[in-house]
VOBA-1610 file (N, C-alpha, C; in pm, whole numbers, padded with zeros to 5 digits, always signed):
BEGIN
Met-02651-00028+02476Met-02605-00136+02564Met-02669-00122+02701Ser-02723-00232+02757Ser-02786-00227+02887Ser-02682-00204+02995Thr-02731-00162+03114Thr-02640-00139+03226Thr-02565-00266+03264Ala-02636-00379+03262Ala-02573-00506+03299Ala-02465-00544+03198Lys-02495-00529+03068Lys-02396-00562+02966Lys-02275-00470+02975Gly-02301-00341+03004Gly-02192-00246+03017Gly-02102-00281+03134Ala-02162-00323+03245Ala-02083-00361+03362Ala-01999-00485+03333Arg-02058-00582+03261Arg-01983-00703+03228Arg-01867-00671+03135Ala-01890-00580+03040Ala-01783-00542+02948Ala-01669-00474+03022Arg-01704-00386+03116Arg-01599-00318+03193Arg-01523-00417+03280Ala-01596-00512+03338Ala-01531-00612+03422Ala-01434-00696+03339Arg-01476-00731+03216Arg-01389-00812+03130Arg-01262-00735+03095Ile-01277-00606+03066Ile-01161-00523+03035Ile-01065-00518+03153Glu-01120-00503+03273Glu-01038-00494+03393Glu-00965-00625+03422Val-01037-00737+03408Val-00975-00867+03434Val-00868-00896+03328Thr-00898-00864+03202Thr-00800-00885+03096Thr-00673-00805+03124Ala-00689-00680+03167Ala-00574-00596+03200Ala-00495-00655+03316Ala-00565-00707+03417Ala-00498-00766+03533Ala-00419-00891+03492Ile-00477-00972+03405Ile-00407-01091+03356Ile-00280-01052+03282Lys-00289-00953+03195Lys-00172-00909+03120Lys-00065-00851+03213Asp-00108-00773+03311Asp-00011-00713+03403Asp+00065-00821+03480Glu-00008-00923+03527Glu+00058-01031+03598Glu+00150-01111+03505Ala+00104-01132+03384Ala+00189-01203+03287Ala+00317-01125+03259Arg+00308-00993+03248Arg+00429-00912+03226Arg+00522-00920+03347Arg+00464-00925+03466Arg+00548-00939+03585Arg+00624-01071+03581Gln+00555-01176+03540Gln+00621-01306+03531Gln+00725-01309+03419Leu+00696-01239+03309Leu+00796-01229+03203Leu+00924-01166+03257Ala+00909-01062+03336Ala+01026-00993+03390Ala+01105-01084+03485Glu+01035-01169+03558Glu+01102-01255+03655Glu+01160-01381+03593Asp+01082-01445+03505Asp+01119-01579+03459Asp+01138-01592+03309Gly+01101-01489+03231Gly+01112-01498+03086Gly+00989-01560+03022Ala+00976-01536+02892Ala+00856-01579+02821Ala+00842-01730+02814Ala+00954-01802+02807Ala+00947-01947+02793Ala+00880-02014+02912Lys+00884-01949+03028Lys+00826-02009+03149Lys+00688-01952+03183Leu+00634-01870+03095Leu+00501-01814+03122Leu+00399-01926+03131Ser+00317-01922+03235Ser+00220-02027+03261Ser+00085-01966+03296Leu-00020-02011+03227Leu-00154-01963+03260Leu-00192-02003+03402Arg-00154-02121+03443Arg-00187-02164+03579Arg-00120-02075+03683Ala+00004-02038+03657Ala+00074-01951+03751Ala+00011-01813+03756Val-00029-01762+03639Val-00096-01632+03635Val-00228-01639+03712Ala-00305-01744+03687Ala-00433-01759+03756Ala-00412-01768+03907Arg-00311-01842+03949Arg-00285-01859+04092Arg-00252-01726+04158Glu-00169-01646+04094Glu-00130-01517+04151Glu-00247-01420+04159Leu-00343-01436+04068Leu-00460-01348+04066Leu-00575-01402+04151Gly-00556-01520+04208Gly-00663-01579+04288Gly-00777-01632+04204Met-00748-01670+04081Met-00849-01723+03990Met-00826-01873+03972Val-00933-01944+03939Val-00917-02082+03898Val-00877-02081+03750Ser-00801-02182+03709Ser-00750-02184+03572Ser-00862-02180+03470Ser-00973-02249+03498Ser-01083-02254+03402Ser-01141-02115+03378Ala-01137-02028+03479Ala-01188-01892+03461Ala-01095-01812+03371Leu-00963-01830+03390Leu-00868-01756+03307Leu-00876-01800+03162Tyr-00903-01928+03139Tyr-00912-01978+03001Tyr-01025-01913+02923Arg-01120-01855+02991Arg-01227-01783+02920Arg-01177-01653+02859Tyr-01065-01604+02910Tyr-01005-01481+02857Tyr-00895-01514+02757Phe-00815-01613+02790Phe-00706-01654+02701Phe-00705-01807+02698Pro-00753-01866+02590Pro-00767-02012+02584Pro-00636-02088+02597Ser-00523-02024+02568Ser-00395-02094+02576Ser-00284-01994+02610Arg-00169-02050+02648Arg-00053-01965+02672Arg-00017-01885+02549Asp-00029-01948+02431Asp+00006-01878+02308Asp-00086-01760+02282Asp-00213-01773+02317Asp-00305-01660+02301Asp-00265-01544+02391Leu-00224-01575+02512Leu-00178-01470+02603Leu-00049-01408+02552Leu+00046-01490+02506Leu+00169-01437+02450Leu+00141-01345+02332Thr+00050-01387+02246Thr+00017-01305+02129Thr-00036-01169+02171Ala-00124-01168+02271Ala-00178-01041+02320Ala-00068-00952+02376Leu+00026-01012+02450Leu+00136-00934+02506Leu+00228-00882+02397Ile+00251-00962+02295Ile+00337-00922+02184Ile+00274-00806+02107Ile+00145-00816+02079Ile+00076-00707+02008Ile+00080-00580+02091Asp+00055-00592+02222Asp+00061-00474+02309Asp+00200-00411+02306Ala+00304-00495+02308Ala+00440-00441+02307Ala+00471-00370+02176Tyr+00437-00432+02065Tyr+00459-00368+01935Tyr+00380-00237+01926Asp+00257-00238+01974Asp+00176-00117+01966Asp+00232-00006+02055Ser+00281-00044+02172Ser+00341+00056+02260Ser+00467+00116+02198Leu+00550+00031+02140Leu+00669+00079+02070Leu+00630+00166+01952Gly+00535+00121+01873Gly+00491+00198+01757Gly+00435+00333+01796Ala+00356+00336+01904Ala+00299+00463+01949Ala+00408+00559+01994Ala+00510+00507+02063Ala+00621+00593+02107Ala+00695+00651+01987Ala+00719+00568+01886Ala+00789+00616+01767Ala+00703+00718+01691Glu+00575+00692+01681Glu+00486+00784+01610Glu+00474+00918+01682Thr+00472+00914+01816Thr+00465+01039+01892Thr+00592+01121+01871Ala+00707+01054+01876Ala+00834+01125+01854Ala+00840+01183+01714His+00791+01108+01617His+00792+01155+01479His+00700+01275+01462Ala+00584+01272+01526Ala+00488+01382+01513Ala+00546+01512+01566Glu+00633+01502+01665Glu+00692+01623+01724Glu+00790+01691+01630Val+00840+01618+01530Val+00935+01678+01435Val+00884+01662+01292Ala+00752+01650+01278Ala+00693+01620+01147Ala+00726+01726+01042Asp+00752+01848+01085Asp+00782+01955+00989Asp+00931+01967+00959Ala+01012+01884+01022Ala+01157+01888+01000Ala+01194+01808+00876Gly+01321+01811+00841Gly+01368+01735+00726Gly+01373+01586+00755Pro+01393+01507+00652Pro+01391+01361+00669Pro+01498+01308+00762Val+01614+01371+00766Val+01721+01322+00854Val+01680+01337+01001Arg+01625+01452+01035Arg+01580+01474+01174Arg+01467+01378+01208Arg+01377+01356+01118Arg+01267+01264+01144Arg+01318+01122+01161Trp+01411+01081+01077Trp+01472+00948+01088Trp+01536+00929+01226Thr+01614+01028+01266Thr+01683+01019+01395Thr+01584+01014+01510Ala+01478+01093+01502Ala+01378+01096+01609Ala+01312+00960+01626Val+01278+00895+01517Val+01215+00764+01525Val+01312+00663+01585Cys+01436+00663+01539Cys+01535+00568+01591Cys+01560+00591+01740Glu+01571+00718+01781Glu+01593+00747+01922Glu+01474+00704+02007Ala+01354+00716+01952Ala+01235+00674+02025Ala+01234+00523+02046Val+01282+00449+01947Val+01292+00303+01962Val+01385+00269+02078Arg+01500+00334+02081Arg+01595+00308+02190Arg+01538+00346+02325Glu+01477+00464+02336Glu+01422+00509+02463Glu+01313+00415+02513Trp+01227+00370+02420Trp+01122+00278+02461Trp+01183+00147+02511Ala+01281+00096+02441Ala+01343-00031+02479Ala+01408-00021+02617Leu+01478+00089+02643Leu+01542+00106+02774Leu+01438+00115+02885Gly+01321+00169+02853Gly+01215+00180+02953Gly+01129+00056+02965His+01136-00033+02865His+01054-00155+02864His+01141-00275+02824Pro+01245-00304+02901Pro+01341-00406+02857Pro+01281-00545+02840His+01189-00583+02927His+01134-00718+02918His+01036-00731+02802Glu+00964-00624+02773Glu+00876-00627+02657Glu+00958-00624+02528Tyr+01068-00550+02529Tyr+01156-00551+02412Tyr+01212-00691+02389Ala+01253-00755+02499Ala+01306-00891+02487Ala+01200-00986+02433Leu+01074-00963+02467Leu+00967-01049+02417Leu+00955-01041+02266Ile+00969-00921+02210Ile+00947-00906+02066Ile+01075-00911+01984Tyr+01191-00882+02045Tyr+01315-00882+01968Tyr+01426-00964+02034Gly+01391-01042+02135Gly+01489-01129+02198Gly+01483-01269+02141Ser+01522-01365+02222Ser+01523-01504+02177Ser+01381-01554+02152Pro+01359-01631+02046Pro+01226-01686+02019Pro+01179-01773+02135Val+01048-01773+02158Val+00990-01856+02263Val+00973-01997+02208Pro+01032-02098+02269Pro+01020-02235+02217Pro+00874-02277+02201Gly+00843-02328+02083Gly+00709-02379+02058Gly+00607-02275+02017Tyr+00647-02148+02018Tyr+00550-02043+01984Tyr+00579-01989+01844Val+00475-01976+01764Val+00484-01916+01632Val+00387-01799+01627Ala+00439-01679+01606Ala+00354-01560+01606Ala+00257-01564+01489Pro+00128-01542+01514Pro+00030-01543+01405Pro+00033-01413+01326Ala-00039-01414+01214Ala-00043-01296+01126Ala-00105-01175+01195Thr-00181-01197+01301Thr-00244-01085+01371Thr-00142-00992+01437Thr-00017-01038+01451Thr+00085-00952+01510Thr+00147-00857+01409Val+00125-00882+01280Val+00196-00808+01175Val+00161-00659+01173Pro+00033-00619+01180Pro+00006-00474+01175Pro+00076-00395+01285Ala+00075-00447+01407Ala+00143-00376+01516Ala+00293-00377+01495Ala+00348-00490+01449Ala+00492-00501+01428Ala+00541-00410+01316Ser+00452-00368+01228Ser+00491-00289+01110Ser+00495-00140+01135Arg+00451-00095+01251Arg+00432+00049+01270Arg+00562+00129+01256Val+00669+00083+01318Val+00796+00157+01308Val+00849+00151+01165Gly+00843+00034+01103Gly+00890+00020+00966Gly+00816+00110+00870Leu+00685+00122+00888Leu+00606+00209+00801Leu+00645+00355+00819Leu+00679+00393+00941Leu+00727+00530+00962Leu+00854+00556+00883Leu+00948+00461+00889Leu+01075+00478+00819Leu+01054+00480+00668Ile+00964+00395+00619Ile+00932+00397+00476Ile+00874+00531+00437Gly+00786+00585+00520Gly+00725+00714+00491Gly+00827+00826+00484Ile+00927+00821+00573Ile+01032+00922+00571Ile+01111+00915+00440Leu+01145+00796+00397Leu+01217+00781+00271Leu+01131+00822+00153Arg+01005+00791+00158Arg+00914+00829+00048Arg+00908+00981+00036Asp+00896+01050+00150Asp+00893+01196+00147Asp+01025+01253+00098Ala+01135+01189+00140Ala+01266+01236+00095Ala+01280+01223-00056Gln+01234+01112-00111Gln+01243+01092-00255Gln+01161+01195-00330Gln+01045+01229-00275Gln+00959+01327-00342Gln+01008+01469-00323Gly+01100+01489-00227Gly+01155+01621-00204Gly+01293+01636-00266Ala+01396+01636-00180Ala+01533+01656-00229Ala+01588+01533-00301Gly+01522+01421-00283Gly+01570+01298-00347Gly+01650+01213-00250Val+01679+01093-00293Val+01763+01004-00214Val+01884+00964-00299Ala+01994+00937-00232Ala+02115+00893-00300Ala+02112+00742-00307Leu+02104+00688-00425Leu+02089+00543-00438Leu+02210+00470-00381Pro+02189+00381-00284Pro+02302+00301-00233Pro+02349+00204-00341Pro+02476+00166-00337Pro+02524+00067-00434Pro+02454-00066-00413Leu+02428-00135-00522Leu+02357-00263-00516Leu+02425-00364-00606Pro+02481-00472-00551Pro+02546-00573-00636Pro+02444-00635-00732Ala+02491-00668-00851Ala+02401-00725-00951Ala+02336-00853-00902Glu+02409-00933-00825Glu+02354-01059-00777Glu+02237-01040-00681Leu+02226-00921-00624Leu+02117-00892-00531Leu+01996-00831-00600Gly+02007-00805-00730Gly+01899-00738-00803Gly+01763-00805-00789Pro+01750-00934-00815Pro+01618-00999-00804Pro+01558-00990-00665Glu+01641-01011-00563Glu+01589-01002-00426Glu+01551-00858-00393Ala+01629-00762-00440Ala+01598-00622-00414Ala+01464-00584-00477Arg+01440-00632-00599Arg+01312-00601-00665Arg+01196-00667-00591Arg+01219-00788-00540Arg+01113-00855-00465Arg+01081-00779-00336Leu+01186-00736-00266Leu+01165-00659-00144Leu+01088-00531-00172Ala+01127-00461-00278Ala+01057-00337-00313Ala+00911-00364-00347Asp+00885-00469-00424Asp+00747-00502-00459Asp+00663-00532-00335Asp+00724-00598-00237Asp+00651-00638-00117Asp+00632-00524-00018Leu+00733-00437-00006Leu+00734-00340+00102Leu+00704-00197+00059Ala+00759-00154-00054Ala+00744-00014-00096Ala+00768-00004-00246Pro+00669-00040-00327Pro+00689-00042-00472Pro+00726+00093-00533Asp+00697+00201-00460Asp+00727+00334-00513Asp+00868+00381-00482Leu+00945+00299-00410Leu+01084+00334-00380Leu+01179+00249-00464Pro+01297+00302-00497Pro+01393+00222-00572Pro+01432+00096-00496Pro+01447-00016-00565Pro+01486-00140-00496Pro+01612-00127-00412Ala+01711-00050-00460Ala+01835-00034-00384Ala+01808+00034-00250Val+01715+00129-00248Val+01681+00199-00124Val+01608+00107-00029Val+01514+00030-00080Val+01438-00062+00005Val+01531-00168+00066Thr+01623-00218-00014Thr+01718-00318+00037Thr+01803-00258+00149Ala+01852-00137+00128Ala+01931-00070+00232Ala+01846-00044+00356Leu+01719-00013+00337Leu+01631+00012+00451Leu+01611-00114+00534Val+01593-00228+00470Val+01578-00353+00545Val+01703-00380+00628Ala+01820-00357+00568Ala+01945-00376+00642Ala+01954-00277+00759Ala+01915-00152+00737Ala+01921-00051+00843Ala+01823-00084+00955Trp+01707-00135+00918Trp+01606-00176+01017Trp+01664-00283+01109Ala+01731-00382+01051Ala+01793-00486+01131Ala+01905-00430+01218Gln+01985-00340+01162Gln+02096-00282+01237Gln+02046-00194+01351Leu+01937-00124+01331Leu+01879-00042+01438Leu+01846-00128+01559Tyr+01775-00238+01536Tyr+01738-00323+01648Tyr+01859-00397+01703Gly+01960-00420+01620Gly+02084-00478+01670Gly+02156-00383+01765Leu+02162-00255+01730Leu+02223-00155+01817Leu+02151-00149+01952Val+02019-00145+01946Val+01941-00138+02069Val+01960-00264+02151Gly+01955-00379+02085Gly+01971-00505+02157Gly+02108-00519+02221Phe+02214-00476+02152Phe+02348-00483+02209Phe+02356-00400+02337Glu+02295-00283+02336Glu+02297-00200+02457Glu+02212-00262+02567Leu+02094-00308+02531Leu+01999-00356+02630Leu+02044-00486+02694Phe+02104-00574+02616Phe+02138-00707+02666Phe+02284-00721+02707Gly+02356-00609+02714Gly+02487-00610+02777Gly+02607-00628+02686Gln+02586-00641+02555Gln+02701-00662+02467Gln+02791-00539+02458Phe+02740-00421+02493Phe+02822-00301+02489Phe+02896-00276+02621Asn+02872-00358+02721Asn+02940-00339+02849Asn+03091-00345+02831Arg+03161-00244+02886Arg+03307-00232+02877Arg+03354-00211+02733Val+03262-00175+02647Val+03299-00144+02509Val+03258+00000+02478Val+03129+00028+02482Val+03078+00162+02456Val+03032+00221+02588Glu+03090+00334+02628Glu+03053+00395+02755Glu+02954+00510+02737Asp+02983+00602+02645Asp+02894+00716+02623Asp+02794+00677+02514Arg+02689+00610+02554Arg+02607+00538+02457Arg+02509+00624+02379Glu+02460+00730+02438Glu+02362+00812+02366Glu+02423+00878+02243Pro+02536+00950+02254Pro+02596+01007+02133Pro+02644+00900+02035Phe+02689+00786+02089Phe+02729+00677+02000Phe+02610+00630+01918Phe+02497+00613+01984Phe+02376+00568+01914Phe+02333+00671+01810Arg+02336+00798+01848Arg+02293+00903+01756Arg+02381+00906+01631His+02512+00888+01652His+02604+00883+01538His+02574+00761+01452Ala+02551+00647+01517Ala+02528+00523+01442Ala+02402+00531+01357Val+02296+00587+01412Val+02172+00593+01333Val+02182+00699+01224Ala+02267+00801+01246Ala+02291+00896+01137Ala+02360+00825+01020Gln+02453+00737+01053Gln+02519+00660+00947Gln+02420+00567+00878Leu+02327+00511+00953Leu+02222+00430+00890Leu+02139+00516+00795Gly+02113+00640+00835Gly+02039+00730+00747Gly+02114+00755+00618His+02245+00776+00628His+02328+00789+00508His+02317+00663+00423Gly+02319+00549+00490Gly+02320+00422+00419Gly+02194+00397+00337Val+02081+00451+00382Val+01957+00430+00307Val+01936+00538+00201Gly+02029+00635+00196Gly+02021+00734+00089Gly+01970+00870+00130Leu+01949+00893+00260Leu+01905+01026+00302Leu+02017+01127+00280Val+01981+01241+00226Val+02079+01345+00195Val+02082+01444+00311Phe+02195+01455+00376Phe+02208+01544+00491Phe+02214+01690+00446Pro+02172+01782+00532Pro+02169+01924+00492Pro+02300+01975+00437Gln+02414+01927+00493Gln+02543+01977+00447Gln+02591+01909+00319Asp+02521+01804+00276Asp+02563+01733+00155Asp+02536+01817+00031Thr+02634+01822-00055Thr+02616+01897-00180Thr+02618+01805-00300Gly+02643+01679-00277Gly+02647+01582-00386Gly+02636+01444-00331Thr+02662+01347-00413Thr+02646+01209-00371Thr+02771+01153-00307Gly+02882+01223-00321Gly+03005+01178-00256Gly+03051+01042-00302Gly+03012+01005-00423Gly+03055+00878-00476Gly+02972+00761-00430Arg+02864+00787-00354Arg+02785+00679-00298Arg+02683+00625-00397Gly+02662+00690-00505Gly+02562+00641-00597Gly+02488+00757-00659Ser+02401+00728-00751Ser+02327+00835-00817Ser+02208+00876-00735Arg+02161+00997-00760Arg+02042+01048-00693Arg+01918+00996-00760Ala+01814+00973-00680Ala+01686+00931-00735Ala+01576+01014-00669Gly+01477+01048-00747Gly+01362+01117-00694Gly+01375+01267-00692Ser+01486+01322-00740Ser+01501+01468-00739Ser+01459+01524-00873
//
């Protein structure tokens, strides 16, 4: 790459970063629904036509911010998981869940962008899926390792849910029992519900000591997906074991 091309590439990276930083500032002040390319350009001292060369539309800028947020969350969860990679599945599960909460508390506006109210008129493209999947893939990996090790305790599954459970398993983790995959999808939703309730104020005047409450709640989610705790000596009536 020539010196001139290298300088232009660095300049583009810097301007793109500045645009995103200003957009995040506006998200924090006004919310995603009011994000405006013209307002971002004005704050940066740019003409709108110049900004459009980086992000042709508001939706393109939103997509970039959404991918960045998912990637930041995913990286935080992966780092926490790597620190306990040699531990048992329950500890790994808890570490990932706690990392999600810690990231959300540190990045409330970015969390709201990806797990808050939908932005009117915006439909996330398929390009957001790989970043959005990072935490889910970690949780699937933990269950996969648990099944190959001590096994998982199959959660109860109503007969009427059988076809949907098999479809979920085929789509998300064909090597895991459908009952486990179904429970995992429910736990995934409950995890983000717990975090959202804390972040958006629904726990105010309800839950005061939130860290131990969260840790207990995600441990119960781990039980719900079939993880066998170290003190468990049997299934406790929760279902049969699989993978042992």
